[in-house]
DOSE-878153 format. One line per 8 residues: number of its first residue (from 1); their letters; for each residue x, y, z of N, C-alpha, C, CB. Coordinates in Angstrom, 2 decimals, decimal comma, always signed. Glycine has a CB too. Layout:
residues N
NUM> A> X/Y/Z/X/Y/Z/X/Y/Z/X/Y/Z | ...
//
This chain:
residues 143
1> MTAPDRET> +94,52/+21,06/+84,95/+95,64/+20,16/+84,82/+96,85/+20,84/+85,46/+95,90/+19,80/+83,32 | +97,55/+20,13/+86,29/+98,71/+20,70/+86,96/+99,90/+20,77/+86,01/+99,07/+19,87/+88,22 | +100,89/+21,58/+86,37/+102,07/+21,74/+85,52/+102,77/+20,41/+85,23/+103,05/+22,71/+86,18 | +102,98/+19,54/+86,24/+103,62/+18,25/+85,94/+102,76/+17,39/+85,00/+103,88/+17,48/+87,24 | +101,43/+17,45/+85,16/+100,55/+16,70/+84,27/+100,63/+17,22/+82,84/+99,10/+16,77/+84,76 | +100,68/+18,57/+82,69/+100,81/+19,17/+81,37/+102,12/+18,75/+80,71/+100,73/+20,71/+81,46 | +103,19/+18,79/+81,50/+104,50/+18,42/+80,96/+104,49/+16,96/+80,51/+105,61/+18,64/+82,01 | +103,94/+16,08/+81,32/+103,85/+14,66/+80,96/+103,01/+14,48/+79,70/+103,26/+13,84/+82,12
9> ALLDRMRT> +101,87/+15,16/+79,64/+101,00/+15,06/+78,46/+101,71/+15,57/+77,21/+99,70/+15,85/+78,69 | +102,44/+16,68/+77,35/+103,16/+17,23/+76,20/+104,27/+16,28/+75,75/+103,74/+18,60/+76,54 | +105,03/+15,75/+76,70/+106,09/+14,81/+76,34/+105,52/+13,55/+75,69/+106,91/+14,43/+77,57 | +104,39/+13,06/+76,18/+103,74/+11,90/+75,57/+103,31/+12,22/+74,14/+102,52/+11,45/+76,40 | +102,75/+13,41/+73,96/+102,31/+13,85/+72,63/+103,51/+13,94/+71,68/+101,58/+15,21/+72,71 | +104,62/+14,49/+72,18/+105,84/+14,60/+71,36/+106,36/+13,22/+70,99/+106,93/+15,40/+72,11 | +106,41/+12,33/+71,98/+106,90/+10,97/+71,76/+106,06/+10,26/+70,70/+106,89/+10,17/+73,09 | +104,75/+10,39/+70,81/+103,84/+9,76/+69,85/+104,03/+10,36/+68,46/+102,38/+9,93/+70,30
17> HLSTPGAA> +104,13/+11,68/+68,40/+104,30/+12,35/+67,11/+105,61/+11,94/+66,44/+104,26/+13,88/+67,29 | +106,65/+11,76/+67,23/+107,94/+11,36/+66,67/+107,94/+9,90/+66,23/+109,05/+11,58/+67,68 | +107,13/+9,07/+66,89/+107,11/+7,64/+66,54/+106,23/+7,36/+65,32/+106,61/+6,83/+67,72 | +105,42/+8,32/+64,91/+104,58/+8,18/+63,73/+105,45/+8,40/+62,50/+103,38/+9,16/+63,75 | +105,41/+7,49/+61,54/+106,24/+7,66/+60,35/+105,93/+8,98/+59,63/+106,05/+6,48/+59,39 | +106,98/+9,63/+59,18/+106,82/+10,88/+58,45/+108,14/+11,35/+57,89/+106,22/+11,95/+59,35 | +108,06/+12,20/+56,88/+109,27/+12,66/+56,21/+109,80/+13,96/+56,79/+109,01/+12,84/+54,74 | +109,01/+14,63/+57,61/+109,42/+15,93/+58,15/+110,60/+15,75/+59,11/+108,25/+16,62/+58,86
25> PTYVRLQE> +111,48/+16,74/+59,16/+112,59/+16,68/+60,12/+112,08/+16,61/+61,56/+113,51/+17,89/+59,94 | +112,91/+16,10/+62,44/+112,53/+15,92/+63,83/+112,08/+17,22/+64,48/+113,68/+15,32/+64,62 | +112,79/+18,31/+64,24/+112,41/+19,57/+64,89/+111,04/+20,04/+64,43/+113,46/+20,65/+64,61 | +110,69/+19,79/+63,17/+109,36/+20,16/+62,67/+108,29/+19,31/+63,33/+109,30/+20,01/+61,13 | +108,58/+18,04/+63,53/+107,62/+17,15/+64,17/+107,40/+17,52/+65,64/+108,09/+15,69/+64,07 | +108,47/+17,97/+66,31/+108,32/+18,47/+67,68/+107,45/+19,72/+67,69/+109,70/+18,78/+68,31 | +107,71/+20,59/+66,75/+106,92/+21,83/+66,61/+105,44/+21,48/+66,39/+107,46/+22,69/+65,42 | +105,16/+20,53/+65,53/+103,78/+20,12/+65,26/+103,13/+19,52/+66,51/+103,74/+19,10/+64,12
33> AVQGALSA> +103,91/+18,79/+67,30/+103,36/+18,20/+68,53/+102,94/+19,30/+69,50/+104,40/+17,26/+69,19 | +103,74/+20,35/+69,62/+103,39/+21,46/+70,50/+102,16/+22,18/+69,95/+104,59/+22,45/+70,65 | +102,11/+22,39/+68,64/+100,94/+23,03/+68,03/+99,69/+22,20/+68,30/+101,16/+23,21/+66,51 | +99,81/+20,88/+68,20/+98,68/+20,00/+68,48/+98,25/+20,09/+69,94/+99,03/+18,57/+68,14 | +99,22/+20,21/+70,84/+98,90/+20,36/+72,26/+98,17/+21,67/+72,52/+100,17/+20,28/+73,12 | +98,54/+22,72/+71,80/+97,84/+23,99/+71,91/+96,41/+23,85/+71,41/+98,57/+25,10/+71,12 | +96,26/+23,23/+70,26/+94,92/+23,05/+69,67/+94,01/+22,23/+70,57/+95,03/+22,38/+68,31 | +94,59/+21,21/+71,19/+93,80/+20,30/+72,04/+93,54/+20,87/+73,43/+94,51/+18,96/+72,16
41> GVLRPGDA> +94,18/+21,99/+73,75/+93,98/+22,57/+75,07/+94,87/+21,98/+76,14/+92,57/+22,42/+75,47 | +95,82/+21,14/+75,75/+96,78/+20,60/+76,72/+97,64/+21,74/+77,24/+97,66/+19,48/+76,07 | +98,00/+22,64/+76,34/+98,75/+23,85/+76,71/+97,87/+25,07/+76,51/+100,05/+23,97/+75,87 | +98,00/+26,01/+77,41/+97,23/+27,25/+77,36/+98,19/+28,43/+77,47/+96,15/+27,30/+78,48 | +97,76/+29,58/+77,03/+98,63/+30,77/+77,15/+99,15/+30,93/+78,58/+97,87/+32,04/+76,72 | +100,44/+31,19/+78,67/+101,09/+31,36/+79,97/+101,72/+30,09/+80,52/+100,11/+31,88/+80,95 | +101,32/+28,92/+80,01/+101,89/+27,66/+80,49/+103,36/+27,57/+80,09/+101,11/+26,46/+79,93 | +104,17/+27,06/+80,99/+105,59/+26,85/+80,71/+105,78/+25,55/+79,94/+106,42/+26,84/+82,01
49> LPTVRAVA> +106,66/+25,58/+78,97/+107,06/+24,36/+78,27/+108,22/+23,74/+79,04/+107,46/+24,66/+76,78 | +108,39/+22,42/+78,92/+109,54/+21,80/+79,56/+110,83/+22,41/+78,98/+109,53/+20,25/+79,36 | +111,87/+22,39/+79,75/+113,14/+22,95/+79,28/+113,65/+22,13/+78,09/+114,19/+22,97/+80,42 | +114,51/+22,77/+77,32/+115,12/+22,09/+76,17/+115,84/+20,82/+76,66/+116,12/+23,04/+75,43 | +116,57/+20,95/+77,75/+117,31/+19,79/+78,27/+116,37/+18,68/+78,71/+118,19/+20,20/+79,44 | +115,26/+19,04/+79,34/+114,30/+18,02/+79,81/+113,69/+17,27/+78,64/+113,19/+18,67/+80,66 | +113,31/+18,00/+77,59/+112,73/+17,35/+76,40/+113,78/+16,48/+75,72/+112,18/+18,41/+75,40 | +114,97/+17,02/+75,55/+116,04/+16,26/+74,89/+116,34/+14,98/+75,65/+117,31/+17,12/+74,76
57> SALKLAPN> +116,41/+15,07/+76,96/+116,70/+13,90/+77,78/+115,55/+12,88/+77,72/+116,95/+14,32/+79,24 | +114,32/+13,34/+77,86/+113,17/+12,44/+77,88/+112,97/+11,73/+76,54/+111,91/+13,22/+78,23 | +113,27/+12,43/+75,45/+113,02/+11,86/+74,12/+114,30/+11,36/+73,44/+112,36/+12,90/+73,23 | +115,41/+11,45/+74,16/+116,70/+11,00/+73,64/+117,04/+11,70/+72,31/+116,70/+9,47/+73,44 | +116,99/+13,02/+72,36/+117,29/+13,86/+71,21/+118,45/+14,79/+71,54/+116,05/+14,67/+70,77 | +119,03/+15,34/+70,51/+120,06/+16,35/+70,71/+119,39/+17,64/+71,19/+120,89/+16,60/+69,40 | +119,96/+18,31/+72,18/+119,37/+19,56/+72,65/+119,18/+20,60/+71,54/+120,23/+20,16/+73,74 | +120,09/+20,62/+70,56/+119,95/+21,59/+69,46/+118,69/+21,34/+68,64/+121,18/+21,52/+68,55
65> TVAKAYAA> +118,27/+20,09/+68,52/+117,05/+19,76/+67,79/+115,83/+20,36/+68,49/+116,89/+18,22/+67,64 | +115,78/+20,20/+69,80/+114,68/+20,75/+70,59/+114,72/+22,27/+70,56/+114,73/+20,24/+72,04 | +115,92/+22,84/+70,70/+116,07/+24,30/+70,67/+115,60/+24,86/+69,33/+117,54/+24,70/+70,93 | +115,87/+24,15/+68,25/+115,43/+24,59/+66,92/+113,90/+24,60/+66,82/+116,04/+23,67/+65,81 | +113,27/+23,58/+67,37/+111,80/+23,53/+67,39/+111,23/+24,67/+68,22/+111,31/+22,17/+67,94 | +111,80/+24,91/+69,39/+111,34/+25,99/+70,26/+111,53/+27,35/+69,59/+112,08/+25,96/+71,60 | +112,65/+27,52/+68,87/+112,90/+28,79/+68,17/+111,87/+29,00/+67,06/+114,33/+28,81/+67,57 | +111,52/+27,93/+66,35/+110,51/+28,04/+65,29/+109,14/+28,41/+65,87/+110,40/+26,71/+64,51
73> LARQGLTE> +108,80/+27,84/+67,02/+107,53/+28,18/+67,68/+107,52/+29,65/+68,10/+107,30/+27,28/+68,91 | +108,66/+30,14/+68,57/+108,75/+31,55/+68,97/+108,61/+32,47/+67,76/+110,09/+31,82/+69,70 | +109,24/+32,10/+66,64/+109,11/+32,90/+65,42/+107,67/+32,98/+64,94/+110,00/+32,32/+64,32 | +106,92/+31,92/+65,17/+105,51/+31,89/+64,78/+104,64/+32,68/+65,76/+105,01/+30,46/+64,70 | +105,22/+33,10/+66,86/+104,46/+33,84/+67,85/+103,66/+32,96/+68,79/+103,54/+34,78/+67,17 | +103,93/+31,66/+68,79/+103,19/+30,74/+69,65/+103,78/+30,65/+71,04/+103,15/+29,37/+69,03 | +105,08/+30,89/+71,14/+105,74/+30,85/+72,45/+106,59/+32,11/+72,62/+106,63/+29,58/+72,60 | +106,99/+32,34/+73,86/+107,91/+33,44/+74,13/+108,98/+32,94/+75,07/+107,17/+34,67/+74,73
81> NRAGAGTS> +110,18/+33,42/+74,82/+111,34/+33,00/+75,62/+111,78/+34,17/+76,48/+112,51/+32,49/+74,72 | +111,97/+33,91/+77,75/+112,48/+34,93/+78,67/+113,69/+34,37/+79,39/+111,39/+35,38/+79,69 | +114,75/+35,15/+79,37/+115,98/+34,72/+80,03/+115,70/+34,40/+81,49/+117,09/+35,80/+79,91 | +116,07/+33,22/+81,90/+115,89/+32,80/+83,28/+114,51/+32,25/+83,60/+116,17/+33,94/+84,17 | +113,52/+32,54/+82,74/+112,16/+32,06/+82,99/+111,76/+30,94/+82,04/+111,18/+33,21/+82,87 | +112,57/+30,68/+81,02/+112,28/+29,60/+80,09/+111,31/+29,99/+79,01/+111,75/+28,44/+80,83 | +110,70/+28,99/+78,41/+109,78/+29,16/+77,29/+108,35/+28,93/+77,78/+110,13/+28,20/+76,13 | +107,46/+29,84/+77,41/+106,05/+29,67/+77,77/+105,18/+29,96/+76,57/+105,67/+30,60/+78,95
89> VAAGAWAG> +103,94/+29,52/+76,64/+102,97/+29,74/+75,56/+102,61/+31,22/+75,54/+101,70/+28,84/+75,74 | +102,66/+31,81/+74,36/+102,35/+33,24/+74,21/+100,87/+33,49/+74,44/+102,76/+33,74/+72,81 | +100,57/+34,68/+74,90/+99,18/+35,05/+75,23/+98,24/+34,91/+74,04/+99,13/+36,48/+75,75 | +98,68/+35,25/+72,85/+97,80/+35,20/+71,67/+97,88/+33,91/+70,88/+98,12/+36,33/+70,77 | +98,49/+32,89/+71,44/+98,72/+31,65/+70,68/+97,44/+30,99/+70,21/+99,49/+30,68/+71,51 | +96,42/+30,97/+71,02/+95,18/+30,30/+70,60/+94,43/+31,07/+69,55/+94,30/+30,07/+71,78 | +94,10/+32,29/+69,87/+93,19/+33,05/+69,03/+93,78/+33,44/+67,69/+92,75/+34,28/+69,75 | +95,04/+33,79/+67,67/+95,60/+34,36/+66,47/+96,25/+33,37/+65,54/+96,57/+35,37/+66,82
97> QLGQQEAL> +97,55/+33,27/+65,67/+98,34/+32,53/+64,71/+97,94/+31,06/+64,59/+99,77/+32,61/+65,09 | +97,66/+30,41/+65,70/+97,36/+28,98/+65,64/+96,08/+28,72/+64,86/+97,24/+28,40/+67,05 | +95,06/+29,51/+65,09/+93,82/+29,34/+64,34/+94,02/+29,57/+62,86/+92,77/+30,28/+64,86 | +94,83/+30,56/+62,53/+95,11/+30,84/+61,12/+95,90/+29,70/+60,49/+95,87/+32,16/+60,97 | +96,86/+29,16/+61,21/+97,65/+28,06/+60,67/+96,78/+26,83/+60,42/+98,80/+27,71/+61,63 | +95,89/+26,54/+61,34/+95,01/+25,39/+61,17/+94,07/+25,60/+59,99/+94,21/+25,13/+62,44 | +93,57/+26,82/+59,83/+92,69/+27,13/+58,70/+93,45/+26,97/+57,39/+92,12/+28,56/+58,82 | +94,69/+27,42/+57,36/+95,49/+27,27/+56,14/+95,80/+25,81/+55,85/+96,80/+28,06/+56,26
105> RAFRALVQ> +96,05/+25,00/+56,88/+96,27/+23,57/+56,67/+95,02/+22,92/+56,06/+96,66/+22,87/+58,00 | +93,86/+23,27/+56,61/+92,61/+22,72/+56,09/+92,38/+23,18/+54,66/+91,41/+23,14/+56,99 | +92,71/+24,45/+54,39/+92,55/+24,98/+53,03/+93,47/+24,24/+52,06/+92,86/+26,50/+53,01 | +94,72/+24,02/+52,46/+95,66/+23,29/+51,60/+95,13/+21,88/+51,30/+97,05/+23,20/+52,26 | +94,61/+21,22/+52,33/+94,08/+19,87/+52,14/+92,90/+19,89/+51,16/+93,64/+19,26/+53,49 | +92,04/+20,90/+51,29/+90,90/+21,02/+50,39/+91,37/+21,28/+48,96/+89,98/+22,15/+50,85 | +92,34/+22,14/+48,79/+92,87/+22,43/+47,45/+93,46/+21,16/+46,83/+93,93/+23,55/+47,51 | +94,17/+20,37/+47,64/+94,73/+19,12/+47,12/+93,63/+18,17/+46,68/+95,61/+18,44/+48,19
113> ELRAAGLK> +92,54/+18,10/+47,45/+91,41/+17,25/+47,07/+90,79/+17,74/+45,76/+90,35/+17,22/+48,18 | +90,62/+19,05/+45,65/+90,03/+19,62/+44,44/+90,93/+19,39/+43,23/+89,78/+21,12/+44,63 | +92,23/+19,51/+43,41/+93,16/+19,25/+42,31/+93,09/+17,79/+41,90/+94,62/+19,62/+42,71 | +92,97/+16,88/+42,87/+92,85/+15,45/+42,57/+91,57/+15,17/+41,80/+92,90/+14,63/+43,87 | +90,55/+16,00/+42,05/+89,28/+15,83/+41,35/+89,27/+16,52/+39,99/+88,14/+16,37/+42,20 | +90,40/+17,17/+39,63/+90,51/+17,77/+38,30/+90,38/+19,28/+38,24/+89,50/+17,19/+37,44 | +90,21/+19,93/+39,38/+90,10/+21,39/+39,37/+91,44/+22,00/+39,01/+89,61/+21,92/+40,75 | +91,42/+22,96/+38,13/+92,64/+23,68/+37,75/+92,87/+24,80/+38,75/+92,53/+24,25/+36,30
121> LDDARRVL> +94,14/+25,07/+39,04/+94,48/+26,13/+39,99/+93,99/+27,49/+39,52/+95,99/+26,17/+40,22 | +93,96/+27,71/+38,23/+93,44/+28,99/+37,71/+91,98/+29,18/+38,10/+93,60/+29,05/+36,17 | +91,19/+28,09/+38,07/+89,79/+28,18/+38,48/+89,68/+28,51/+39,97/+89,04/+26,86/+38,17 | +90,53/+27,89/+40,77/+90,53/+28,16/+42,21/+90,93/+29,61/+42,47/+91,49/+27,20/+42,96 | +91,93/+30,10/+41,75/+92,35/+31,51/+41,91/+91,21/+32,46/+41,55/+93,58/+31,82/+41,03 | +90,50/+32,14/+40,51/+89,37/+32,98/+40,08/+88,31/+33,06/+41,19/+88,75/+32,42/+38,77 | +88,02/+31,92/+41,83/+87,04/+31,90/+42,92/+87,56/+32,74/+44,09/+86,75/+30,44/+43,38 | +88,84/+32,59/+44,43/+89,41/+33,38/+45,52/+89,36/+34,87/+45,19/+90,87/+32,95/+45,78
129> DELEGEPE> +89,66/+35,23/+43,96/+89,59/+36,64/+43,55/+88,16/+37,17/+43,67/+90,10/+36,81/+42,12 | +87,19/+36,33/+43,29/+85,79/+36,73/+43,42/+85,42/+36,95/+44,89/+84,86/+35,67/+42,78 | +85,84/+36,02/+45,74/+85,52/+36,13/+47,16/+86,20/+37,35/+47,78/+85,95/+34,87/+47,90 | +87,40/+37,66/+47,34/+88,12/+38,81/+47,88/+87,38/+40,10/+47,59/+89,53/+38,87/+47,29 | +86,69/+40,16/+46,45/+85,98/+41,37/+46,07/+84,59/+41,49/+46,68/+85,86/+41,43/+44,61 | +84,09/+40,41/+47,29/+82,74/+40,45/+47,85/+82,74/+41,04/+49,26/+82,13/+39,05/+47,88 | +81,67/+41,74/+49,62/+81,54/+42,19/+51,01/+81,44/+40,97/+51,94/+80,29/+43,12/+51,18 | +81,85/+41,13/+53,19/+81,88/+40,04/+54,18/+80,52/+39,36/+54,33/+82,35/+40,57/+55,54
137> ATRALSV> +79,43/+40,10/+54,40/+78,10/+39,53/+54,60/+77,71/+38,66/+53,41/+77,05/+40,64/+54,81 | +78,02/+39,07/+52,20/+77,68/+38,30/+51,01/+78,50/+37,03/+50,97/+77,90/+39,13/+49,74 | +79,77/+37,12/+51,35/+80,66/+35,98/+51,33/+80,15/+34,86/+52,22/+82,05/+36,39/+51,77 | +79,60/+35,19/+53,37/+79,11/+34,18/+54,31/+77,90/+33,45/+53,75/+78,76/+34,82/+55,65 | +77,12/+34,10/+52,90/+75,90/+33,51/+52,36/+76,16/+32,66/+51,14/+74,92/+34,58/+52,03 | +77,17/+32,97/+50,34/+77,40/+32,25/+49,09/+78,41/+31,14/+49,28/+77,86/+33,20/+48,00 | +77,94/+29,93/+49,17/+78,84/+28,79/+49,27/+78,70/+27,91/+48,07/+78,58/+27,99/+50,54
//
């Protein structure tokens, strides 16, 4: 995918994510759209993100809102900012932090389902404590 195609795909993803009803602030929704683009392979390590001004103009947002989203992505280690070179996807964005964040989101969703089914958090903590004490090979076998 060429750089202009990636930029268009990312802006479309951002636009769609912002148009979906939700309670999260706009900058968080922009951040989630970029994370989704990373997960989907639209963005890869080293790819440049559109400038703050370009995103703000295309989506009719305040530049500070976009800058806040980009800063949050950088704090998470998903992007890196270089003076004069703009914002790009960090080298470890796929393998490290993003995978962990997605696993934690899935874990949170599972815990919410279990709580809805009547599981007490103390029981879940006990299972986590048990798993923490097990060797890695045993953990993979016991489900």
